[in-house]
C-alpha positions as CSV (number, residue, x, y, z in Angstrom):
1,M,137.9,94.7,103.8
2,F,134.4,95.7,101.1
3,T,137.2,95.0,98.1
4,A,138.0,91.5,99.5
5,L,134.1,91.0,100.5
6,I,132.8,91.8,97.1
7,A,136.5,89.4,95.5
8,A,135.1,86.2,98.0
9,T,131.6,87.0,96.7
10,A,132.7,87.0,93.5
11,M,134.4,83.3,93.8
12,L,131.6,82.0,95.5
13,A,129.3,82.7,92.8
14,M,131.7,81.1,89.9
15,D,131.1,77.9,91.6
16,D,128.3,76.9,90.2
17,K,129.6,77.3,86.7
18,P,129.4,74.1,84.8
19,L,132.7,71.7,83.4
20,T,133.4,72.5,79.8
21,C,135.7,70.2,77.8
22,A,139.1,72.6,77.4
23,V,139.6,72.0,74.2
24,M,136.2,72.5,72.3
25,S,134.8,75.4,75.1
26,G,131.6,75.7,74.3
27,N,131.1,71.8,74.7
28,P,130.1,70.3,78.0
29,A,133.0,68.4,79.6
30,K,131.0,64.6,79.5
31,A,130.8,62.5,82.8
32,G,133.0,59.9,82.2
33,G,134.8,61.5,79.4
34,P,138.2,61.3,78.4
35,A,140.3,62.9,80.9
36,V,143.7,64.2,81.1
37,E,145.7,64.9,84.6
38,W,148.1,67.8,84.4
39,Q,149.6,69.2,87.3
40,G,147.2,68.0,90.0
41,I,144.3,68.9,88.2
42,K,142.1,66.3,86.6
43,F,140.6,67.9,82.7
44,T,137.2,65.8,81.6
45,M,136.4,66.4,78.1
46,C,133.5,65.9,75.5
47,C,134.7,63.5,73.2
48,G,137.8,61.2,72.5
49,G,140.6,63.3,70.1
50,C,140.3,66.3,72.7
51,D,142.0,65.1,75.2
52,T,145.0,64.1,72.9
53,S,144.9,68.0,71.5
54,F,144.9,69.3,75.3
55,S,147.8,66.8,76.4
56,K,150.2,68.6,73.8
57,E,149.5,71.8,74.9
58,P,147.8,72.2,78.4
59,A,149.2,75.5,79.8
60,K,147.6,77.0,76.3
61,F,144.1,75.3,76.8
62,L,143.9,76.3,80.7
63,K,145.0,80.3,79.7
64,T,142.5,80.2,76.8
65,A,139.5,79.0,79.4
66,A,141.0,81.5,81.9
67,E,140.4,84.1,79.8
68,K,136.8,83.4,78.7
69,G,136.0,82.6,82.2
70,T,135.1,78.7,81.8
71,V,135.6,76.2,84.2
72,V,137.8,73.3,82.6
73,G,139.4,71.3,85.2
74,V,139.1,70.0,88.7
75,S,141.6,69.9,91.2
76,L,142.3,66.5,93.0
77,F,144.2,68.4,95.8
78,D,143.5,70.9,98.5
79,P,145.8,73.5,97.2
80,V,146.3,75.1,100.8
81,S,147.1,71.9,102.4
82,G,148.4,69.5,99.4
83,M,145.7,67.1,101.0
84,R,143.9,64.3,98.3
85,V,140.6,65.5,98.1
86,N,138.4,62.2,96.3
87,E,134.9,63.8,96.8
88,P,135.4,67.9,97.0
89,K,132.6,69.1,98.9
90,I,134.0,72.4,99.3
91,T,135.3,74.2,96.1
92,S,136.3,78.0,94.4
93,D,136.5,78.5,91.0
94,Y,139.7,80.2,89.5
95,K,141.4,81.1,86.3
96,G,139.4,78.0,84.4
97,V,140.1,75.4,87.6
98,R,137.6,74.4,90.1
99,Y,139.5,74.0,93.3
100,A,138.7,71.4,96.1
101,F,139.4,71.8,99.6
102,T,139.3,69.6,102.7
103,S,138.0,72.8,105.1
104,A,136.4,75.9,104.6
105,A,139.1,77.3,106.5
106,D,141.7,76.4,103.8
107,K,138.9,77.7,101.1
108,A,138.9,80.9,103.1
109,S,142.9,81.4,103.0
110,F,142.7,80.6,99.1
111,T,139.9,82.9,98.9
112,K,142.4,85.9,100.4
113,E,145.3,84.7,98.1
114,P,144.3,82.6,95.0
115,A,147.3,83.2,92.7
116,K,149.7,82.4,95.6
117,F,147.7,78.8,96.3
118,A,147.3,78.5,92.4
119,K,150.6,78.6,91.5
120,M,151.7,76.2,89.2
121,P,155.1,74.7,90.0
122,E,158.3,74.2,86.9
123,K,159.0,70.9,88.0
124,V,157.6,67.9,89.3
125,V,158.8,65.1,91.4
126,M,156.4,61.6,91.0
127,T,158.4,59.9,93.5
128,C,157.5,59.9,97.1
129,P,160.0,61.4,98.7
130,V,159.1,59.4,102.0
131,S,158.3,56.2,101.0
132,G,160.7,55.9,97.4
133,E,157.7,54.7,95.7
134,A,157.1,55.9,92.1
135,V,153.7,57.8,92.2
136,A,151.8,56.6,88.9
137,S,149.8,59.7,88.2
138,Y,148.8,62.4,89.9
139,G,145.4,60.7,90.4
140,A,147.2,57.7,92.1
141,A,148.9,60.2,94.8
142,G,147.9,61.1,98.6
143,G,148.8,64.7,98.3
144,Y,151.9,67.2,97.5
145,V,154.2,69.5,99.0
146,D,155.4,72.5,97.4
147,Y,159.4,73.6,97.9
148,K,161.5,75.6,96.2
149,G,159.6,75.9,92.8
150,T,159.0,71.8,92.5
151,R,155.9,69.9,93.8
152,Y,156.8,66.7,95.5
153,F,153.9,64.2,95.2
154,A,153.5,61.7,98.0
155,C,152.8,57.9,97.4
156,C,149.7,58.3,99.9
157,A,148.4,60.5,102.7
158,D,150.3,58.5,105.1
159,C,153.3,59.8,104.1
160,M,151.8,63.4,103.7
161,A,152.4,64.6,107.6
162,S,156.2,63.6,107.2
163,M,156.8,65.6,103.6
164,Q,154.7,68.6,105.7
165,K,156.9,68.5,108.6
166,D,160.4,68.2,106.6
167,I,160.5,68.1,103.1
168,A,163.9,70.1,102.9
169,S,165.4,67.1,104.2
170,L,163.2,64.5,102.5
171,S,163.8,66.6,98.8
172,K,167.2,65.1,99.0
173,K,166.2,61.5,98.9
174,V,164.7,62.3,95.1
175,E,167.3,64.7,94.4
176,G,167.6,64.7,90.2
177,K,164.4,63.3,90.0
178,A,162.5,66.4,89.3
179,V,160.9,66.7,85.3
180,A,158.3,69.3,83.5
181,P,155.3,68.5,84.4
182,M,153.3,66.1,81.9
183,A,149.9,65.5,80.6
184,M,148.6,62.2,81.3
185,A,145.8,59.8,80.8
186,S,143.3,59.7,83.8
187,K,142.9,56.5,85.4
188,G,140.3,57.0,87.7
189,D,142.7,56.0,90.6
190,K,143.2,56.8,93.8
191,S,146.2,56.8,96.6
192,H,146.5,54.0,98.8
193,G,147.5,53.7,102.0
194,H,150.5,51.8,103.6
195,G,148.3,50.1,106.3
196,G,146.6,48.1,103.3
């Protein structure tokens, strides 16, 4: 219990670290600067050129940040629920990423088992298994559900309930569409809803 309390306190203390460029690790990330999305995480760079370098080897740069204890990315999704978080108010830093949460309960679950929830999948599907719509970017997704080593992105939050309830069946609708996660330019877009 005492060890868990110390770990939770350490994670809470890290939330105040400034975001830095993933490539030029000493430089602060520039608000509105070039940004790259990878694995549902947005990485904002200090200047042009860093985005290109990062896109070629995102895993390498994230590993370096984790080793240095810097924060270089912000999750676009709650890693516990998979839901999109447009304006993060509850966060926790872990291995170079500032994870955002939709609730304090989700943050508490993450704090207990961060490695479980921060695990990155080997494959992603950028076609919504509910609607069949292509998901243009991680930032355009309404959420995700992980299933058997693959992360399935929803086109909107409206599709998340169906995905969370029955991803096993729905994954068959997009069979063969799984690819290795790609780094892509952040367009700053947000997910849509089927209701308009």
